[in-house]
C-alpha positions, 0 to 999 in steps of 0.5 A: 894609266895608274888609277886610284878608285874611290867609291863605296856603294853598289852604284860604283861597283860596275865602274870598278869592274869595268876598269878591271876588265879593261886592264887599267892599272888600279893601284888602290881602291879607297872605300868608306869604313865598314859600318854596323848594319841591321838589328844586330849591328853587325859590321858589314863591308861596303859593296865596293870593298867586297868587289875590290877584294874579290878582284884582288885589289888593295883596299884602304878605308880612311875615316877621314880622307883629308888626314895628312897620313892618308894624303901621304899614302895617295902621294906615294901611290903616284896615280895618274888619275883618281876616279871617284864614283859615289865615294861619300867624302869630300876631297880636299884641294890637296888631293884634287891637285895630286894626279896629273890627269885630274880627278874624274867623277861619275855623277848620276844626272845630266849636270848641271841639273840635280847636283848633290847626293840623291839625283836618281831619286829626285829625278823621279820625284820631280817627274823628269822624263830624261836623266843620265850620267855625266863625267866631270873634272872635280873641283872644290865645289859640289858637282860644279866641275867642268863636264866631259861626257854625258849619256842620256836615258828616258825615265818611263812612268813605271820605273822606280828609283832602284831600277833606275839606279841599276840602269845608271850604274851600268851606263856610268861604267860605260861612260867612264871607260869612254872618258878615260879612253878619250883622255888617253887620246887627248880628245877631251873638251872641257865644258863649263857648267851653266850655273843658271841651269843648276838644280840641287838633289839633297840627301833623302830623309825619312820624312820626305816619304810622307804623302800629301794626299792633296797633291795630284795623283801623278805627283804622289805616284812619282813620290812612291817610285822615287823613294823606293826602296828607301825611305819609302812613301808612307801614310797613316791609317787609324794612326798606324803607319803604312808604306806604299810600294806600288800604285797605279793612277786612276785619272778620273774626275773627283766628285764628292770625295775629299782627298786622302779618303779610301773610296773603295776596298776591292779584293786586291787593291784599295782606291784612294782619292788625291787632290786630283785623280785617284790611286789604286794601291796594290802593295803595302806594308804596315808597321811591324808587318811584312810587305805584301800585296793588298790582296794578301793583306786583306785576307787577314785584315780589314781596311775600312772604306771611307777611312781618312788617311793621315 
């Protein structure tokens, strides 16, 4: 089985390595172009490119995968199947129709729920109790193709988006290998998606992390977990933005406090009132400062009790 692999970020690396370790014929790896990163704007390899080069695989980085010149390259490679894992560009119908065994995608949700760019983050932000991965045959829609296999895991109350990402990337690799083995054996059953159950997980933007303190403390904690490590949940203290990375729920009745008020300042945490319940915040980062435990921050800075957060 000749495979063209398309993927770009860390999430796709375990799938590429799993294919290599199973001795699949990976005739090419297609990755998004190198991009500048950090304050110095240094050009950085995408994670999949680095992994592919380390494995001695051929790498292509088209600016536009729909360009006729690149489509010809794919045709000349004559892949039996194209595997797509978080690639980052939309495949044209011409490419989708090329491989005789189809284009297989690994998606980080239990489709048809959470189609789109950020299913891992939104599964936590939404307060879902389970998620997983789905392999599917790609079509011209956004994650709308026929499903092949699903694997489910639970979302506990403490896991953040980075941790869930890492677990799902490994699960995705396992599910991909099982999917390809089933294709080889002719055991695949295509399952249509139920459009009535479809939901959407849009790409994250910085403003999604802005905390609305009128919400239930559980929803705010879900936002903190779901936006970690980027864009991060944030609020304003005396007009200075600060990010919150860790917080625990204090589920008790609010008395005279309005929401968004710092009700207590202790040696290693601050307590903030929410629309329902309270949050005990233990790890923060103020603008232009390092991320640190509240205890460390309070050794050199003051946070005022009864301050109202913006």
